GUBA-344040 format. One line per 2 residues: number of its first residue (from 0); their letters; for each residue x, y, z of N, C-alpha, C. Coordinates in nm, 3 decimals, always signed. Layout:
% residues N
NUM) a) X/Y/Z/X/Y/Z/X/Y/Z ~ ...
***
This chain:
% residues 88
0) ma) +13.592/+9.158/+9.475/+13.635/+9.207/+9.605/+13.657/+9.358/+9.596 ~ +13.608/+9.432/+9.696/+13.621/+9.577/+9.696/+13.764/+9.618/+9.722
2) ra) +13.803/+9.729/+9.662/+13.938/+9.780/+9.687/+13.949/+9.832/+9.829 ~ +14.065/+9.818/+9.885/+14.089/+9.868/+10.020/+14.097/+10.020/+10.017
4) ar) +14.038/+10.083/+10.117/+14.046/+10.228/+10.130/+14.168/+10.262/+10.214 ~ +14.221/+10.379/+10.192/+14.341/+10.421/+10.263/+14.305/+10.523/+10.369
6) le) +14.369/+10.511/+10.484/+14.350/+10.604/+10.594/+14.488/+10.642/+10.646 ~ +14.515/+10.770/+10.652/+14.647/+10.814/+10.699/+14.631/+10.897/+10.825
8) ir) +14.727/+10.883/+10.916/+14.728/+10.963/+11.038/+14.868/+11.017/+11.061 ~ +14.875/+11.122/+11.134/+15.004/+11.178/+11.175/+15.015/+11.164/+11.326
10) tt) +15.131/+11.123/+11.373/+15.153/+11.107/+11.516/+15.283/+11.175/+11.555 ~ +15.298/+11.193/+11.683/+15.428/+11.239/+11.732/+15.520/+11.117/+11.735
12) pk) +15.651/+11.139/+11.738/+15.742/+11.025/+11.750/+15.713/+10.941/+11.875 ~ +15.677/+11.006/+11.983/+15.646/+10.934/+12.108/+15.524/+10.844/+12.090
14) qk) +15.420/+10.896/+12.026/+15.299/+10.817/+12.001/+15.331/+10.698/+11.911 ~ +15.411/+10.722/+11.809/+15.445/+10.615/+11.715/+15.519/+10.502/+11.787
16) kl) +15.616/+10.538/+11.871/+15.691/+10.435/+11.945/+15.599/+10.357/+12.038 ~ +15.507/+10.425/+12.103/+15.413/+10.361/+12.191/+15.327/+10.260/+12.114
18) ie) +15.276/+10.301/+12.000/+15.192/+10.213/+11.918/+15.274/+10.095/+11.866 ~ +15.395/+10.121/+11.822/+15.481/+10.013/+11.773/+15.509/+9.910/+11.884
20) ka) +15.533/+9.960/+12.004/+15.559/+9.870/+12.117/+15.437/+9.784/+12.148 ~ +15.320/+9.847/+12.149/+15.197/+9.773/+12.177/+15.171/+9.669/+12.069
22) ak) +15.191/+9.704/+11.943/+15.171/+9.610/+11.834/+15.267/+9.492/+11.846 ~ +15.391/+9.521/+11.881/+15.491/+9.415/+11.896/+15.451/+9.321/+12.009
24) lr) +15.403/+9.377/+12.120/+15.360/+9.294/+12.232/+15.244/+9.203/+12.194 ~ +15.161/+9.248/+12.104/+15.048/+9.167/+12.057/+15.089/+9.072/+11.944
26) gt) +15.210/+9.090/+11.895/+15.257/+9.004/+11.788/+15.191/+9.033/+11.654 ~ +15.166/+9.158/+11.629/+15.099/+9.198/+11.505/+15.166/+9.321/+11.447
28) sv) +15.126/+9.356/+11.328/+15.181/+9.476/+11.263/+15.115/+9.600/+11.322 ~ +15.180/+9.713/+11.302/+15.124/+9.840/+11.348/+14.990/+9.864/+11.279
30) tr) +14.983/+9.836/+11.149/+14.859/+9.857/+11.074/+14.746/+9.773/+11.132 ~ +14.771/+9.645/+11.153/+14.665/+9.558/+11.208/+14.627/+9.600/+11.350
32) fv) +14.725/+9.639/+11.429/+14.699/+9.682/+11.565/+14.611/+9.807/+11.565 ~ +14.651/+9.907/+11.489/+14.576/+10.033/+11.485/+14.435/+10.009/+11.431
34) la) +14.424/+9.932/+11.324/+14.293/+9.905/+11.266/+14.201/+9.835/+11.365 ~ +14.252/+9.735/+11.435/+14.169/+9.662/+11.531/+14.122/+9.755/+11.644
36) ev) +14.212/+9.836/+11.695/+14.177/+9.924/+11.806/+14.080/+10.034/+11.763 ~ +14.103/+10.090/+11.647/+14.016/+10.197/+11.598/+13.878/+10.142/+11.564
38) eq) +13.875/+10.024/+11.504/+13.747/+9.962/+11.471/+13.666/+9.935/+11.598 ~ +13.730/+9.884/+11.702/+13.660/+9.858/+11.828/+13.611/+9.987/+11.890
40) aa) +13.694/+10.091/+11.887/+13.653/+10.220/+11.943/+13.535/+10.277/+11.865 ~ +13.536/+10.262/+11.734/+13.425/+10.310/+11.652/+13.296/+10.235/+11.683
42) td) +13.306/+10.103/+11.695/+13.190/+10.021/+11.728/+13.133/+10.060/+11.864 ~ +13.221/+10.075/+11.964/+13.177/+10.114/+12.098/+13.110/+10.251/+12.097
44) ti) +13.166/+10.345/+12.023/+13.111/+10.481/+12.015/+12.972/+10.479/+11.953 ~ +12.954/+10.402/+11.847/+12.824/+10.393/+11.780/+12.722/+10.327/+11.872
46) qe) +12.761/+10.219/+11.940/+12.669/+10.151/+12.032/+12.628/+10.244/+12.145 ~ +12.721/+10.319/+12.198/+12.691/+10.413/+12.306/+12.594/+10.520/+12.259
48) an) +12.615/+10.572/+12.139/+12.527/+10.674/+12.084/+12.387/+10.617/+12.062 ~ +12.378/+10.494/+12.012/+12.248/+10.431/+11.991/+12.176/+10.408/+12.122
50) ll) +12.249/+10.368/+12.225/+12.189/+10.347/+12.356/+12.135/+10.478/+12.412 ~ +12.210/+10.584/+12.395/+12.166/+10.715/+12.443/+12.040/+10.757/+12.369
52) el) +12.033/+10.732/+12.239/+11.914/+10.766/+12.163/+11.794/+10.687/+12.215 ~ +11.813/+10.559/+12.244/+11.704/+10.478/+12.298/+11.659/+10.530/+12.434
54) rn) +11.754/+10.567/+12.518/+11.718/+10.620/+12.649/+11.636/+10.747/+12.635 ~ +11.675/+10.834/+12.543/+11.601/+10.957/+12.522/+11.461/+10.928/+12.471
56) ed) +11.447/+10.830/+12.381/+11.316/+10.793/+12.330/+11.231/+10.734/+12.441 ~ +11.289/+10.647/+12.524/+11.216/+10.590/+12.637/+11.167/+10.699/+12.731
58) rr) +11.252/+10.796/+12.757/+11.215/+10.907/+12.845/+11.098/+10.985/+12.784 ~ +11.104/+11.009/+12.655/+10.998/+11.083/+12.587/+10.865/+11.007/+12.597
60) vf) +10.868/+10.876/+12.574/+10.746/+10.795/+12.581/+10.690/+10.796/+12.723 ~ +10.776/+10.784/+12.822/+10.732/+10.784/+12.962/+10.665/+10.916/+12.999
62) ve) +10.729/+11.027/+12.965/+10.673/+11.158/+12.997/+10.541/+11.178/+12.922 ~ +10.536/+11.137/+12.798/+10.413/+11.149/+12.721/+10.300/+11.070/+12.786
64) al) +10.330/+10.949/+12.835/+10.229/+10.868/+12.903/+10.182/+10.934/+13.033 ~ +10.272/+11.003/+13.104/+10.232/+11.073/+13.225/+10.145/+11.194/+13.194
66) ln) +10.183/+11.267/+13.090/+10.109/+11.388/+13.056/+9.978/+11.357/+12.985 ~ +9.975/+11.250/+12.909/+9.856/+11.212/+12.833/+9.830/+11.063/+12.852
68) pp) +9.783/+11.024/+12.971/+9.763/+10.881/+12.998/+9.660/+10.821/+12.902 ~ +9.677/+10.693/+12.871/+9.581/+10.627/+12.782/+9.445/+10.614/+12.851
70) mi) +9.343/+10.600/+12.772/+9.207/+10.583/+12.824/+9.199/+10.449/+12.899 ~ +9.118/+10.445/+13.003/+9.099/+10.321/+13.078/+9.011/+10.228/+12.995
72) ne) +9.063/+10.108/+12.970/+8.986/+10.011/+12.894/+8.950/+9.892/+12.984 ~ +8.879/+9.796/+12.929/+8.833/+9.682/+13.008/+8.949/+9.601/+13.067
74) al) +9.055/+9.585/+12.991/+9.170/+9.508/+13.041/+9.233/+9.577/+13.161 ~ +9.242/+9.710/+13.157/+9.299/+9.783/+13.270/+9.207/+9.774/+13.392
76) ka) +9.076/+9.783/+13.368/+8.982/+9.770/+13.480/+8.994/+9.632/+13.544 ~ +9.004/+9.528/+13.462/+9.016/+9.391/+13.514/+9.145/+9.374/+13.593
78) aa) +9.251/+9.434/+13.545/+9.380/+9.426/+13.615/+9.371/+9.495/+13.750 ~ +9.300/+9.609/+13.757/+9.285/+9.680/+13.883/+9.205/+9.597/+13.983
80) vr) +9.102/+9.530/+13.935/+9.022/+9.444/+14.023/+9.107/+9.330/+14.077 ~ +9.185/+9.264/+13.990/+9.272/+9.154/+14.035/+9.374/+9.203/+14.136
82) hk) +9.426/+9.322/+14.113/+9.524/+9.381/+14.205/+9.462/+9.399/+14.344 ~ +9.341/+9.452/+14.348/+9.273/+9.473/+14.477/+9.243/+9.340/+14.545
84) em) +9.201/+9.242/+14.466/+9.168/+9.111/+14.522/+9.292/+9.043/+14.584 ~ +9.408/+9.070/+14.528/+9.532/+9.011/+14.578/+9.582/+9.083/+14.702
86) gl) +9.522/+9.199/+14.731/+9.561/+9.275/+14.848/+9.696/+9.344/+14.831 ~ +9.734/+9.372/+14.710/+9.864/+9.437/+14.686/+9.854/+9.586/+14.686
***
């Protein structure tokens, strides 16, 4: 089993009391409360950053397709014919 890593923070007395009250309301220790909340915030932050990266990549691919459209192939021609036949 890996050794636990230590993380220390400094708070104002007001912040500490607020955190202690919240932990007590949840029926847990301050350490468990802080760890759970910080871990969730870290996970959310990473997911948001990954989503933003995907959006930027999608935007890049879309613009690239507009600026440099792919060559028309047989499948695209067939799709265009079907589209016209459907009257869409």
